[in-house]
DOBAVO-504006 format. One record per residue: residue number from 1; residue in three letters; x, y, z of N, C-alpha, C in turn. Coordinates in pm, 1 decimal. Atoms other than C-alpha are relative to their C-alpha. Layout:
BEGIN
+------+------+----------+----------+----------+----------+----------+----------+----------+----------+----------+
! resi ! resn !      n.X !      n.Y !      n.Z !     ca.X !     ca.Y !     ca.Z !      c.X !      c.Y !      c.Z !
+------+------+----------+----------+----------+----------+----------+----------+----------+----------+----------+
!  NUM !  ALA !        X !        Y !        Z !        X !        Y !        Z !        X !        Y !        Z !
...
+------+------+----------+----------+----------+----------+----------+----------+----------+----------+----------+
//
This chain:
BEGIN
+------+------+----------+----------+----------+----------+----------+----------+----------+----------+----------+
! resi ! resn !      n.X !      n.Y !      n.Z !     ca.X !     ca.Y !     ca.Z !      c.X !      c.Y !      c.Z !
+------+------+----------+----------+----------+----------+----------+----------+----------+----------+----------+
!    1 !  MET !     -0.1 !   -143.9 !     -7.7 !  -7853.3 !   -395.4 !   3701.3 !     53.5 !     45.5 !    135.5 !
!    2 !  ARG !    -48.6 !    -36.8 !   -132.9 !  -7790.7 !   -383.4 !   4074.5 !    151.9 !    -16.0 !      9.1 !
!    3 !  LEU !   -144.4 !     19.9 !      0.6 !  -7441.6 !   -523.9 !   4019.8 !     68.6 !    116.8 !    -69.8 !
!    4 !  ALA !    -57.8 !   -113.5 !     72.9 !  -7368.4 !   -252.3 !   3762.8 !     -4.7 !    126.0 !     85.6 !
!    5 !  GLU !     12.5 !   -117.5 !    -86.2 !  -7496.9 !     14.7 !   4002.0 !     97.5 !     -6.7 !    116.6 !
!    6 !  CYS !    -94.7 !     16.7 !   -110.7 !  -7286.9 !   -128.4 !   4286.5 !    143.5 !     22.4 !    -47.3 !
!    7 !  LEU !   -133.5 !    -21.6 !     54.9 !  -6977.2 !   -135.6 !   4066.6 !     26.5 !    149.3 !    -18.8 !
!    8 !  ALA !    -15.0 !   -144.9 !     19.7 !  -7034.0 !    229.5 !   3975.4 !     13.8 !     70.3 !    135.2 !
!    9 !  ALA !     -3.5 !    -63.8 !   -132.3 !  -7096.9 !    322.6 !   4340.2 !    133.7 !    -19.7 !     69.5 !
!   10 !  THR !   -130.0 !     25.9 !    -62.1 !  -6765.5 !    167.4 !   4442.1 !    115.7 !     55.3 !    -82.9 !
!   11 !  GLY !   -103.5 !    -62.6 !     81.3 !  -6577.9 !    353.7 !   4169.0 !     52.1 !    -85.7 !   -113.4 !
!   12 !  ASN !    -41.3 !     86.7 !    110.4 !  -6539.5 !     62.0 !   3928.5 !    -89.5 !     29.6 !   -120.5 !
!   13 !  HIS !     86.5 !    -44.0 !    109.5 !  -6694.3 !    251.0 !   3638.5 !     20.6 !    -82.5 !   -126.2 !
!   14 !  GLU !    -25.3 !     85.3 !    116.2 !  -6525.8 !     38.9 !   3373.3 !    -78.2 !   -130.2 !     12.6 !
!   15 !  GLY !     76.6 !    122.4 !    -24.4 !  -6677.8 !   -273.7 !   3528.7 !   -149.1 !     24.5 !    -10.8 !
!   16 !  ALA !    142.4 !    -34.8 !      8.0 !  -7013.9 !    -99.2 !   3558.4 !    -44.2 !     12.3 !   -145.1 !
!   17 !  VAL !     34.3 !    -16.2 !    142.0 !  -7010.8 !     -4.8 !   3189.4 !     -6.2 !   -135.9 !    -69.2 !
!   18 !  LYS !      2.1 !    135.7 !     58.3 !  -6925.9 !   -364.2 !   3092.8 !   -126.1 !    -74.7 !     42.5 !
!   19 !  GLN !    119.7 !     67.7 !    -49.6 !  -7208.0 !   -494.8 !   3312.4 !   -125.9 !     56.9 !    -64.8 !
!   20 !  PHE !    114.2 !    -60.6 !     69.3 !  -7458.3 !   -245.0 !   3169.4 !     -4.6 !    -47.8 !   -145.1 !
!   21 !  GLY !     -6.3 !     46.3 !    138.8 !  -7340.6 !   -344.3 !   2821.5 !    -49.6 !   -142.5 !    -15.7 !
!   22 !  ALA !     44.4 !    140.1 !      6.5 !  -7398.7 !   -714.1 !   2893.4 !   -152.3 !     -9.5 !      8.9 !
!   23 !  ILE !    145.8 !      1.9 !    -14.0 !  -7756.0 !   -644.6 !   3001.3 !    -65.4 !     63.8 !   -122.0 !
!   24 !  LEU !     57.2 !    -69.9 !    114.9 !  -7821.5 !   -399.4 !   2717.6 !     10.1 !    -82.6 !   -127.7 !
!   25 !  ALA !     -9.0 !     88.9 !    115.9 !  -7708.1 !   -663.5 !   2467.3 !   -127.1 !    -83.7 !    -12.4 !
!   26 !  GLU !    124.7 !     76.6 !     -2.1 !  -8023.0 !   -853.0 !   2570.8 !   -123.7 !     89.6 !     -6.0 !
!   27 !  LYS !    116.2 !    -90.3 !    -11.4 !  -8254.3 !   -556.0 !   2639.3 !     44.3 !    143.5 !    -29.5 !
!   28 !  PRO !    -58.9 !   -130.7 !     32.8 !  -8122.0 !   -250.1 !   2450.2 !    -91.9 !    120.0 !     19.2 !
!   29 !  ASN !     93.4 !   -111.9 !     -8.8 !  -8437.0 !    -38.7 !   2486.8 !    -42.9 !     34.8 !    142.3 !
!   30 !  MET !     35.3 !    -30.3 !   -138.9 !  -8451.2 !    -31.3 !   2866.9 !     60.6 !    134.7 !     39.2 !
!   31 !  LEU !    -46.4 !   -136.2 !    -23.0 !  -8430.3 !    338.8 !   2943.0 !     77.3 !     14.5 !    130.9 !
!   32 !  ASP !    -71.5 !    -10.2 !   -127.5 !  -8323.6 !    295.0 !   3306.1 !    142.7 !    -53.8 !    -12.6 !
!   33 !  LEU !   -133.7 !     54.9 !     22.8 !  -8030.4 !     79.6 !   3192.5 !     84.5 !     96.1 !    -83.1 !
!   34 !  GLN !    -72.5 !    -95.3 !     84.1 !  -7934.6 !    328.9 !   2923.2 !     45.2 !    120.5 !     83.0 !
!   35 !  LYS !    -32.6 !   -112.9 !    -87.4 !  -7945.3 !    610.3 !   3178.4 !    112.2 !    -37.9 !     96.7 !
!   36 !  GLY !   -104.2 !     47.0 !    -91.3 !  -7737.1 !    407.4 !   3423.8 !    135.2 !    -10.9 !    -68.0 !
!   37 !  ALA !   -125.5 !     14.1 !     74.0 !  -7477.6 !    334.3 !   3157.7 !     59.9 !    136.7 !    -33.0 !
!   38 !  ALA !    -49.5 !   -135.2 !     30.3 !  -7451.1 !    700.5 !   3052.3 !     53.8 !     66.1 !    127.1 !
!   39 !  THR !    -45.7 !    -55.2 !   -128.3 !  -7420.0 !    800.0 !   3418.1 !    133.9 !    -60.4 !     39.2 !
!   40 !  ALA !   -126.4 !     65.9 !    -34.0 !  -7145.0 !    542.7 !   3474.2 !    114.9 !     54.3 !    -85.0 !
!   41 !  LEU !   -103.5 !    -58.2 !     85.8 !  -6952.4 !    679.5 !   3175.5 !     36.4 !    141.7 !     44.9 !
!   42 !  GLN !    -24.9 !   -136.4 !    -48.0 !  -6992.2 !   1034.9 !   3305.2 !     83.1 !     -3.6 !    129.4 !
!   43 !  GLN !    -74.2 !     12.6 !   -125.4 !  -6869.3 !    928.2 !   3650.2 !    143.7 !    -47.9 !    -24.9 !
!   44 !  TRP !   -131.9 !     47.6 !     39.0 !  -6577.8 !    744.6 !   3488.9 !     85.1 !    120.1 !    -43.4 !
!   45 !  GLY !    -70.3 !   -119.4 !     44.2 !  -6480.8 !   1069.8 !   3319.4 !     41.4 !     87.9 !    116.5 !
!   46 !  MET !    -29.8 !    -82.2 !   -117.5 !  -6498.8 !   1255.0 !   3650.6 !    113.0 !    -62.6 !     81.7 !
!   47 !  GLN !    -97.5 !     69.0 !    -82.8 !  -6297.2 !    992.8 !   3836.4 !    139.3 !      1.7 !    -62.6 !
!   48 !  LYS !   -129.1 !     13.9 !     68.1 !  -6022.1 !    952.3 !   3576.8 !     43.6 !    126.4 !    -73.4 !
!   49 !  LYS !    -26.4 !   -120.6 !     79.1 !  -6037.7 !   1304.0 !   3426.4 !     24.0 !    -40.3 !   -145.9 !
!   50 !  ASP !    -11.8 !     63.1 !    131.6 !  -6092.0 !   1115.5 !   3099.7 !    -98.8 !     63.5 !    -97.9 !
!   51 !  LEU !     86.0 !    -67.9 !     97.1 !  -6225.1 !   1326.5 !   2812.4 !    -74.5 !    -99.2 !    -88.3 !
!   52 !  SER !     64.3 !    102.1 !     82.0 !  -6302.0 !   1012.9 !   2612.1 !   -124.8 !    -54.9 !     69.4 !
!   53 !  ALA !    115.7 !     52.5 !    -74.0 !  -6533.7 !    883.0 !   2884.5 !   -113.1 !    102.8 !      1.5 !
!   54 !  PHE !    103.8 !   -103.6 !      6.1 !  -6716.3 !   1217.2 !   2895.9 !    -67.7 !     -0.6 !   -137.6 !
!   55 !  ASN !     55.8 !      0.3 !    135.0 !  -6759.8 !   1207.8 !   2518.6 !    -87.6 !   -123.2 !    -23.7 !
!   56 !  ARG !     80.6 !    121.9 !     15.3 !  -6884.4 !    848.2 !   2529.4 !   -129.0 !      9.3 !     80.2 !
!   57 !  SER !    124.9 !    -18.0 !    -75.5 !  -7137.4 !    947.7 !   2799.0 !    -99.9 !     80.3 !    -82.5 !
!   58 !  ILE !     85.9 !    -82.2 !     85.7 !  -7272.1 !   1196.7 !   2545.2 !    -37.8 !    -74.3 !   -128.2 !
!   59 !  GLN !     19.5 !     59.1 !    133.3 !  -7230.4 !   1009.1 !   2215.5 !    -38.2 !   -148.0 !      1.9 !
!   60 !  GLY !     26.7 !    142.8 !     -7.8 !  -7265.1 !    650.2 !   2333.9 !    128.6 !    -80.9 !     -3.8 !
!   61 !  ASP !   -117.0 !     87.2 !    -10.2 !  -7032.6 !    352.6 !   2363.0 !    -38.8 !   -141.8 !    -42.0 !
!   62 !  LEU !     12.0 !    140.6 !     39.3 !  -6983.2 !    -11.7 !   2267.6 !    -62.1 !    -13.8 !   -140.1 !
!   63 !  PRO !     50.9 !      9.5 !    137.2 !  -7020.6 !      8.5 !   1887.8 !    -32.1 !   -144.4 !    -39.2 !
!   64 !  GLN !     45.2 !    130.6 !     45.8 !  -7206.3 !   -281.3 !   1728.9 !     29.5 !    -15.3 !   -149.5 !
!   65 !  LYS !    -26.4 !     27.0 !    142.1 !  -7175.8 !   -442.0 !   1384.7 !    -79.3 !     91.5 !    -92.1 !
!   66 !  ASP !     83.8 !    -87.1 !     83.9 !  -7457.7 !   -221.6 !   1252.5 !     42.9 !    146.7 !      7.3 !
!   67 !  GLY !    -50.3 !   -136.4 !    -10.0 !  -7258.7 !     89.6 !   1345.9 !    -61.6 !     80.0 !    113.6 !
!   68 !  ARG !     63.5 !    -70.0 !   -112.4 !  -7488.2 !    188.6 !   1633.1 !     66.8 !    -40.8 !    130.6 !
!   69 !  ASN !    -55.3 !     28.5 !   -131.9 !  -7374.9 !    209.0 !   1992.0 !   -102.3 !    -74.0 !     84.9 !
!   70 !  LEU !     86.7 !     74.3 !    -91.2 !  -7517.4 !    -41.7 !   2237.0 !    -42.9 !     90.6 !    115.8 !
!   71 !  ILE !     33.0 !   -102.1 !    -99.5 !  -7498.2 !    226.6 !   2505.7 !    -26.3 !    127.2 !    -78.4 !
!   72 !  TRP !     43.2 !   -112.5 !     82.3 !  -7686.5 !    520.8 !   2360.1 !     72.9 !    129.6 !     31.5 !
!   73 !  GLY !    -54.0 !   -129.8 !    -38.8 !  -7535.8 !    807.6 !   2556.3 !   -113.1 !    100.0 !     20.1 !
!   74 !  TRP !    101.3 !    -99.8 !    -36.9 !  -7714.4 !   1120.0 !   2673.5 !    -75.3 !     56.1 !   -120.2 !
!   75 !  LEU !     69.2 !    -59.1 !    115.2 !  -7790.3 !   1257.6 !   2325.4 !   -109.9 !    -90.7 !    -54.5 !
!   76 !  ARG !    101.8 !     90.7 !     54.5 !  -7968.2 !    951.0 !   2193.2 !   -109.3 !    -28.0 !    103.1 !
!   77 !  LEU !     99.4 !     19.4 !   -105.4 !  -8139.6 !    898.4 !   2527.1 !    -99.0 !    116.5 !     -0.9 !
!   78 !  ALA !     88.3 !   -117.1 !      8.9 !  -8276.5 !   1254.4 !   2499.6 !    -91.4 !     -9.7 !   -121.4 !
!   79 !  THR !     79.6 !     13.1 !    122.7 !  -8392.1 !   1190.8 !   2143.3 !   -110.1 !   -103.9 !     17.1 !
!   80 !  MET !     98.7 !    106.7 !    -20.6 !  -8566.5 !    866.8 !   2237.5 !   -107.1 !     43.9 !    100.1 !
!   81 !  ALA !     96.7 !    -46.0 !   -100.8 !  -8729.0 !   1022.6 !   2545.0 !    -93.7 !    104.5 !    -59.9 !
!   82 !  ASN !     82.8 !   -103.1 !     61.2 !  -8852.2 !   1321.0 !   2343.3 !    -99.8 !    -61.3 !    -97.9 !
!   83 !  SER !     88.8 !     69.2 !     93.9 !  -8996.8 !   1092.0 !   2076.2 !   -111.0 !    -74.1 !     75.1 !
!   84 !  ALA !     98.7 !     73.4 !    -79.9 !  -9168.8 !    874.5 !   2337.1 !    -97.2 !     96.7 !     66.6 !
!   85 !  TYR !     86.5 !   -101.9 !    -60.3 !  -9301.9 !   1186.9 !   2509.5 !   -103.2 !     49.0 !   -101.5 !
!   86 !  SER !     91.2 !    -48.1 !    104.8 !  -9450.4 !   1312.2 !   2182.4 !   -109.3 !   -102.1 !    -28.4 !
!   87 !  GLN !     99.3 !    105.6 !     24.9 !  -9622.6 !    977.9 !   2123.6 !    -99.6 !     -9.3 !    114.5 !
!   88 !  GLU !     88.9 !     10.3 !   -116.2 !  -9760.5 !    962.0 !   2477.1 !    -90.6 !    121.9 !     11.8 !
!   89 !  ALA !     78.9 !   -123.2 !    -10.2 !  -9877.0 !   1323.7 !   2465.4 !   -116.5 !     -0.5 !    -99.0 !
!   90 !  LYS !    105.1 !      8.2 !    101.3 ! -10081.7 !   1240.7 !   2155.0 !    -96.6 !   -115.6 !     25.5 !
!   91 !  ALA !     82.5 !    117.9 !    -28.4 ! -10232.9 !    928.1 !   2311.8 !   -145.0 !     40.1 !     21.7 !
!   92 !  SER !    142.5 !    -26.7 !    -16.3 ! -10607.1 !    912.2 !   2296.8 !    -69.4 !   -130.3 !     34.3 !
!   93 !  PRO !     31.7 !   -109.6 !    -91.3 ! -10787.9 !    887.1 !   2522.6 !    113.7 !     20.8 !    100.2 !
!   94 !  VAL !   -100.5 !    -31.0 !   -101.6 ! -10566.1 !   1059.2 !   2777.7 !    -45.8 !    -62.6 !    131.2 !
!   95 !  THR !     29.4 !     63.5 !   -128.8 ! -10555.1 !    849.9 !   3091.8 !    105.5 !     45.2 !    100.2 !
!   96 !  GLU !    -98.2 !    -33.2 !   -104.0 ! -10376.0 !    900.0 !   3420.1 !    131.0 !    -72.8 !    -28.0 !
!   97 !  GLU !   -119.7 !     78.0 !     29.9 ! -10134.6 !    624.7 !   3317.4 !     78.4 !     60.1 !   -116.9 !
!   98 !  SER !    -71.0 !    -58.7 !    114.5 ! -10055.2 !    783.5 !   2979.9 !     60.3 !    134.9 !     37.7 !
!   99 !  ARG !    -52.8 !   -128.3 !    -46.5 ! -10007.8 !   1121.3 !   3149.9 !    127.6 !    -21.9 !     81.1 !
!  100 !  LYS !   -118.5 !     30.4 !    -80.6 !  -9761.7 !    968.2 !   3398.5 !    117.2 !    -43.1 !    -88.5 !
!  101 !  ARG !   -106.3 !     42.8 !     92.3 !  -9567.4 !    798.0 !   3118.4 !     55.9 !    118.9 !    -76.1 !
!  102 !  ALA !    -44.2 !   -118.2 !     74.6 !  -9555.8 !   1122.0 !   2920.1 !     89.2 !     87.7 !     88.5 !
!  103 !  ASN !    -80.4 !    -81.1 !    -91.1 !  -9425.1 !   1311.2 !   3224.2 !    134.9 !    -64.0 !     29.8 !
!  104 !  ARG !   -126.6 !     71.0 !    -23.1 !  -9162.7 !   1043.7 !   3288.0 !     95.1 !     21.4 !   -117.1 !
!  105 !  PHE !    -84.3 !    -21.2 !    118.1 !  -9035.2 !   1076.7 !   2930.4 !     46.8 !    145.2 !     -8.6 !
!  106 !  LYS !    -35.7 !   -142.1 !      2.3 !  -9039.7 !   1456.4 !   2955.1 !    113.6 !     27.0 !     99.1 !
!  107 !  GLU !   -105.2 !    -16.1 !   -100.9 !  -8832.6 !   1445.2 !   3276.2 !    131.2 !    -61.3 !    -47.4 !
!  108 !  LEU !   -120.2 !     66.6 !     49.8 !  -8588.5 !   1200.4 !   3118.6 !     65.5 !     83.0 !   -110.8 !
!  109 !  PHE !    -52.7 !    -85.3 !    106.0 !  -8550.8 !   1429.2 !   2816.3 !     82.8 !    113.4 !     60.7 !
!  110 !  TYR !    -72.3 !   -112.2 !    -60.8 !  -8451.2 !   1726.2 !   3033.6 !    121.9 !    -47.9 !     78.1 !
!  111 !  GLU !   -114.4 !     54.5 !    -73.0 !  -8227.6 !   1511.6 !   3251.0 !    113.9 !    -33.4 !    -96.4 !
!  112 !  ALA !   -102.1 !     36.8 !     97.6 !  -8044.8 !   1379.0 !   2945.8 !     64.1 !    124.2 !    -61.7 !
!  113 !  ARG !    -55.1 !   -121.9 !     60.7 !  -8006.7 !   1723.8 !   2786.3 !     86.0 !     77.5 !    101.5 !
!  114 !  TYR !    -79.9 !    -62.6 !   -105.0 !  -7883.1 !   1865.8 !   3117.2 !    135.6 !    -69.7 !     10.5 !
!  115 !  ASN !   -123.7 !     75.6 !    -15.5 !  -7625.8 !   1588.2 !   3138.8 !     92.1 !     10.3 !   -120.7 !
!  116 !  VAL !    -86.8 !    -29.5 !    115.0 !  -7500.8 !   1658.3 !   2786.2 !     84.6 !    122.4 !     35.1 !
!  117 !  ALA !    -71.4 !   -123.7 !    -35.1 !  -7410.5 !   2010.1 !   2900.6 !     92.6 !    -22.2 !    120.1 !
!  118 !  LYS !    -81.6 !     25.2 !   -119.1 !  -7282.9 !   1887.2 !   3236.4 !    126.0 !    -78.3 !    -35.9 !
!  119 !  SER !   -117.8 !     76.1 !     42.5 !  -7051.8 !   1634.0 !   3070.7 !     99.8 !     90.6 !    -71.6 !
!  120 !  ARG !    -88.8 !    -94.6 !     69.6 !  -6913.4 !   1907.9 !   2844.6 !     69.5 !     92.6 !    100.7 !
!  121 !  PHE !    -57.1 !    -86.1 !   -103.3 !  -6863.3 !   2134.4 !   3146.8 !    109.0 !    -74.1 !     78.4 !
!  122 !  LEU !    -97.3 !     79.0 !    -76.5 !  -6687.8 !   1861.1 !   3345.5 !    122.0 !    -33.0 !    -84.7 !
!  123 !  ALA !   -111.9 !     25.6 !     90.4 !  -6476.1 !   1774.6 !   3042.2 !     85.7 !    125.6 !    -12.9 !
!  124 !  GLY !    -73.8 !   -125.5 !      7.1 !  -6381.6 !   2141.9 !   3017.7 !     87.4 !     22.6 !    121.7 !
!  125 !  LYS !    -78.5 !    -15.5 !   -122.2 !  -6265.2 !   2142.6 !   3376.6 !    116.3 !    -98.9 !      5.1 !
!  126 !  ALA !   -102.9 !    103.3 !     -3.4 !  -6063.2 !   1823.2 !   3322.4 !     97.1 !      7.9 !   -117.5 !
!  127 !  ALA !    -77.7 !     -1.9 !    124.3 !  -5925.7 !   1906.3 !   2977.3 !    132.3 !     74.6 !     16.0 !
!  128 !  PRO !   -123.1 !    -79.6 !      5.5 !  -5573.5 !   2022.2 !   2903.7 !    -34.4 !    142.2 !    -44.5 !
!  129 !  ALA !     27.3 !   -142.2 !     24.5 !  -5550.9 !   2399.6 !   2866.3 !    -42.3 !     28.7 !   -143.7 !
!  130 !  ASP !     30.8 !    -28.7 !    140.4 !  -5562.3 !   2389.8 !   2484.8 !   -137.0 !    -51.4 !    -44.8 !
!  131 !  GLN !    131.5 !     54.0 !     35.8 !  -5894.8 !   2198.4 !   2483.9 !   -111.9 !     51.0 !     91.7 !
!  132 !  ARG !     95.2 !    -40.8 !   -103.1 !  -6064.5 !   2357.3 !   2784.2 !   -109.5 !     91.2 !    -53.5 !
!  133 !  ARG !     96.9 !    -98.6 !     48.0 !  -6231.7 !   2652.2 !   2612.7 !   -102.6 !    -63.8 !    -93.0 !
!  134 !  ALA !     92.5 !     63.0 !     95.2 !  -6384.4 !   2438.1 !   2335.6 !   -107.6 !    -80.9 !     73.0 !
!  135 !  GLN !     96.1 !     79.4 !    -76.4 !  -6549.0 !   2205.7 !   2587.8 !    -98.2 !     90.7 !     74.3 !
!  136 !  LEU !     86.0 !    -91.9 !    -74.8 !  -6680.5 !   2493.3 !   2798.5 !    -94.6 !     75.0 !    -93.3 !
!  137 !  GLU !     85.7 !    -67.9 !     98.7 !  -6810.7 !   2676.8 !   2490.7 !   -110.5 !    -94.3 !    -48.6 !
!  138 !  ALA !    100.9 !     97.9 !     42.3 !  -6988.2 !   2356.8 !   2381.7 !   -109.0 !    -13.7 !    106.0 !
!  139 !  ALA !     98.6 !      7.2 !   -109.0 !  -7157.0 !   2335.3 !   2724.2 !    -89.3 !    123.3 !     -1.4 !
!  140 !  LYS !     75.8 !   -124.7 !      2.3 !  -7262.0 !   2699.3 !   2704.9 !    -97.9 !      2.5 !   -117.4 !
!  141 !  THR !     85.1 !      3.4 !    119.7 !  -7397.2 !   2660.4 !   2351.1 !   -116.0 !    -95.6 !     19.1 !
!  142 !  ASN !    105.7 !     98.3 !    -22.9 !  -7591.7 !   2350.7 !   2451.8 !   -110.4 !     57.2 !     87.9 !
!  143 !  ILE !     99.5 !    -57.1 !    -92.0 !  -7763.2 !   2529.2 !   2740.2 !    -77.1 !    113.5 !    -68.2 !
!  144 !  GLU !     66.0 !   -112.1 !     67.6 !  -7835.5 !   2840.4 !   2533.9 !    -97.2 !    -48.1 !   -108.1 !
!  145 !  GLN !     90.5 !     55.7 !    101.2 !  -7985.5 !   2633.2 !   2250.6 !   -123.1 !    -61.3 !     65.2 !
!  146 !  MET !    114.5 !     56.8 !    -72.1 !  -8203.1 !   2446.0 !   2498.2 !    -93.9 !    111.2 !     46.4 !
!  147 !  ALA !     81.7 !   -111.3 !    -48.8 !  -8322.5 !   2778.9 !   2642.4 !    -79.5 !     64.0 !   -114.0 !
!  148 !  LYS !     72.9 !    -54.5 !    114.7 !  -8417.2 !   2900.5 !   2294.7 !   -114.5 !    -92.0 !    -42.0 !
!  149 !  LEU !    101.5 !     96.9 !     43.6 !  -8604.8 !   2582.2 !   2206.3 !   -105.3 !    -26.2 !    107.3 !
!  150 !  TYR !     88.1 !     31.8 !   -112.8 !  -8757.2 !   2524.4 !   2550.7 !     21.3 !    106.6 !    107.7 !
!  151 !  PRO !    -26.2 !   -111.6 !    -91.6 !  -8770.8 !   2860.9 !   2735.0 !    -19.5 !    -32.1 !    148.3 !
!  152 !  ASP !     19.1 !     31.7 !   -142.7 !  -8897.8 !   2704.4 !   3057.8 !    104.2 !   -100.7 !     49.5 !
!  153 !  LEU !   -106.7 !     95.5 !    -33.4 !  -8604.3 !   2455.7 !   3051.0 !    -46.0 !   -112.4 !     92.1 !
!  154 !  GLY !     49.0 !    111.8 !    -79.7 !  -8818.4 !   2182.3 !   3201.8 !    -71.8 !     40.0 !    126.9 !
!  155 !  GLY !     75.8 !    -45.3 !   -115.9 !  -8986.8 !   2396.2 !   3463.6 !     81.7 !      0.1 !    127.8 !
!  156 !  PRO !    -66.7 !    -17.1 !   -129.7 !  -8907.3 !   2411.7 !   3834.9 !     97.8 !   -112.1 !     35.3 !
!  157 !  ASN !    -94.1 !    108.6 !    -28.7 !  -8729.8 !   2074.5 !   3837.7 !    135.2 !     21.3 !    -67.2 !
!  158 !  TRP !   -122.8 !     -5.2 !     78.1 !  -8471.7 !   2155.4 !   3570.5 !     54.0 !    139.7 !    -25.0 !
!  159 !  LYS !    -47.9 !   -135.5 !     31.4 !  -8454.5 !   2530.9 !   3506.8 !    107.2 !     48.0 !     98.1 !
!  160 !  PRO !   -106.0 !    -44.6 !    -92.1 !  -8259.3 !   2607.6 !   3828.6 !    132.6 !    -73.8 !    -23.4 !
!  161 !  LEU !   -122.8 !     75.8 !     25.5 !  -8011.7 !   2331.2 !   3742.8 !     70.4 !     49.6 !   -126.1 !
!  162 !  PHE !    -58.5 !    -55.5 !    122.4 !  -7960.5 !   2459.5 !   3387.6 !     60.1 !    137.7 !     27.6 !
!  163 !  ASP !    -48.2 !   -135.1 !    -30.3 !  -7925.9 !   2816.8 !   3518.5 !    130.0 !     -3.4 !     79.8 !
!  164 !  GLU !   -120.0 !     11.0 !    -82.8 !  -7670.7 !   2717.2 !   3781.5 !    117.7 !    -52.9 !    -81.6 !
!  165 !  LEU !   -106.9 !     54.3 !     83.9 !  -7471.7 !   2511.8 !   3531.0 !     52.2 !    107.5 !    -94.9 !
!  166 !  LEU !    -42.6 !   -107.7 !     88.8 !  -7465.3 !   2804.2 !   3287.5 !     84.7 !    101.9 !     76.3 !
!  167 !  LYS !    -76.8 !    -92.7 !    -82.5 !  -7342.4 !   3029.3 !   3567.9 !    140.9 !    -55.5 !     24.5 !
!  168 !  GLN !   -129.8 !     62.9 !    -23.5 !  -7062.1 !   2782.5 !   3646.6 !     85.0 !     -0.6 !   -127.3 !
!  169 !  VAL !    -71.6 !     -0.5 !    128.3 !  -6968.8 !   2754.0 !   3278.2 !     56.2 !    139.0 !    -26.3 !
!  170 !  ASN !    -46.2 !   -137.1 !     24.5 !  -6949.8 !   3132.2 !   3244.9 !    113.9 !     40.2 !     92.6 !
!  171 !  LEU !   -110.2 !    -27.9 !    -93.4 !  -6732.3 !   3157.7 !   3556.3 !    130.0 !    -64.4 !    -46.4 !
!  172 !  GLU !   -119.6 !     68.7 !     50.2 !  -6491.3 !   2900.9 !   3413.1 !     52.6 !     67.6 !   -125.5 !
!  173 !  LEU !    -44.2 !    -68.0 !    121.7 !  -6484.8 !   3080.5 !   3077.9 !     68.4 !    132.3 !     30.9 !
!  174 !  GLU !    -62.4 !   -125.4 !    -38.5 !  -6397.6 !   3408.0 !   3251.4 !    142.9 !    -20.3 !     50.8 !
!  175 !  LYS !   -134.4 !     30.6 !    -51.8 !  -6091.8 !   3240.2 !   3410.1 !    101.8 !    -15.4 !   -111.2 !
!  176 !  LYS !    -92.5 !     36.5 !    107.9 !  -5943.4 !   3152.3 !   3074.0 !     43.4 !    119.4 !    -78.5 !
+------+------+----------+----------+----------+----------+----------+----------+----------+----------+----------+
//
């Protein structure tokens, strides 16, 4: 994992994704690895202005024989975190440890959903003119849907980030 993180930090995002994939082939349910892989794909998109890499950061990458992606991407990571949060929140008896786990999953859910919108926004900025608006509109829709479903948008840790991202998306949409 450290090698994958170092590869990403030095700008070798393709190598980082391959390294994350090699580890995930053995341990596919490790959330920190899944998050690292999605982040590396997002950074790859930023570095190369590659819309495909942004989409793979959202949808996942490295398709397997069963049709599922070895790297989950931000959407599936959010789904898994939300499911795990729901299970932990229902745990009985509630202990300090179960509360901490539930909060960790809740934070991961908001982080993943934020990064779905952020990837769309970044893709919109990198996209050719004919694709720009669609990407930016997708980012805006994602944030607005999150605000409807979760009005506090994750509380003080995430709401300011969602709000700022929405402001940036709207500014970009006004330019077009």
